[in-house]
N, C-alpha and C positions, 0 to 999 in steps of 0.2 A: 504494500500500500504506500501511496505517496501521502505524506502528512503535510497539510497546509497549516502554518502557524500564524497566530496573531499575537504579537508580543511574546510572552513566555508560555502561553497556553496553546494547545492543539485545538483547532476549531472544527476540522473536518478531515476525513480521510477519503481519498479517491483511489479506486483500484487502478493499477498500472495497465495501460493499453499498449500493446505492441502489434505490429503487422508488417508485412513485406512491402515497404514503401517503394521499392524499385519497380514494382509492376503497376503502380497507380497511373491510370490513364493510358496504359499500353494495351493495344489490341492483340489478343492471342487467338490463333486459330485453334478450334476445338473439334474439328471434324467436318464431314460432309453428310448430307442426307439426299438420297435419290428417291424422288416420289414416283415409284413404279406403280403400275396399275394394280399389281398384286398387293402392295403395301396399302394403297388406298382402299381396296376391297376388304382387306383384313381389318383395317381401322374401322371402317363402316360397320362391319359385322360385329366386332368386339364392343363397340360403343353404342350400337343401335342407331347411329347417325345414318340418315337415309343416303343411299348411294346417289351421287349426282346423276342427273338425267343425261344418258349418253347421246341423246339426239342434239345436244347443244353443240357438239363438235366431234371430231374424230378422237380426241383425247379426253380422258376423264378429268374433271375439275376436282382438285383435292379440297376437302372441307377445311376451312381456315383453322378450326379448332384442332386439327390434326397436328399442327406444329407444336402445340403444348406438350406433346409427348417427346419432343426433341429439344426443348429449351433446357440446356444444361450448361453449367459453368465449370465442367471438368477441364481444368486448365493444367498445363504442364508445370507452370510456376504459380503455386497457390498464394492466397493472400496471407495465410498463416496468422489470422487474427487470434490474439490471445488477450483475454481480459482477466487479470489476476483474480482468482477466486471464482471465476465463472464456472457453473456446473450445468447450465442448461443452454442449449442452442436450438433455434427453431426458425422456420421460414417466416419472415415478417411480411410477405406479400409480393405480388407480381402485378404489373400493369403492362399490357401488351397492345402494340399498335400494328395493324396489318396494312400494308401499302398497296398491294395489288394481288389479283387472283393467282392461285398456284395451280399448275396443271401436271398431269401425268408426264413423266419424262424430265421435269425440272430437276436440276441438280443444284442444291443450295450448299454454300459453305457457311459454317457457323463460327462466330467469333465471340469472345467474352472480353469485356473491359472492366476492370475494377475502377469505379467512378469516385467513390469516397468511403472513408471509414471515420466514424465519429462516436462520441458517447453522449448519453443523456442520463441525468440523475433525477429520480422521482421518489414517490413514496415507497416503491418496492426496491429501491436501490439503484445502482449504476448499471446501465446496459450499454453494450457496444453494438453498433450497426455497421454492416458492410453492404454497400450498394453496388450492384453489377449492372452493366448493360449487355444484353445478349443480342447479337445481330445475325440475321440470315441474309446472305447476299447471293444473287445470281452470278454466273460466270463473268458477266460484264461489269460487276461491281455494284449493280443496283441493289439497294436495300429493300427487301420485300417484307420484312417483319423485324420488329425491334421490341425488346422487353426490358423493363426495369425490374430487377429481381433483388430482394433484400433478405438478409439474415440478421438475427439478433442473438446476442450472447448476454446472458444475465448472470450477474454476480449476486450471491445471497445478500439480501438487505435486511432491514430491521424486522420485517414481517415474514421472513423466510421460514420460520420454525413451524408455522401452522397455516391452516387455510385462512383466506381473507373472509371476514364476515361482513355482511351488509349492515346498514344502519338499523334495520328492523330486527336484527338479532338472528335471522335465519341464515343457514348456510355455511 
């Protein structure tokens, strides 16, 4: 813990945050996805998503939601976020933008960029957040989809010993 002092007394302790600063803002290739007719059909069958109408064209149109299965930030050089005392990590959310339709035969390159790492302190203690941007690009470099993907790491706080109770006493 980093102790902040005011005069001779310690006023607050903040868990130490470390991460791989060398990769901040660096685009890292994380693989390719080929949208084959078989993959589109398997996705539609597994999810119950209706198969696109083949009369629209000679190629199947891929359901936009299909890309959610491929949003990954498996990077060679990880962020290595460490918050002293953190015992819990979880997905803090994803926002996705789709820029154009996807078709059978499209080959997409996937990239991940660590955009920021920061801490917030609240009633439950200090939390560290890492925010990634995940990009899908066509061969010509056109971005067809972009996601903002966040993770949170939580250090035990003053209320970590038991469940949080509501003001009405239940729970």
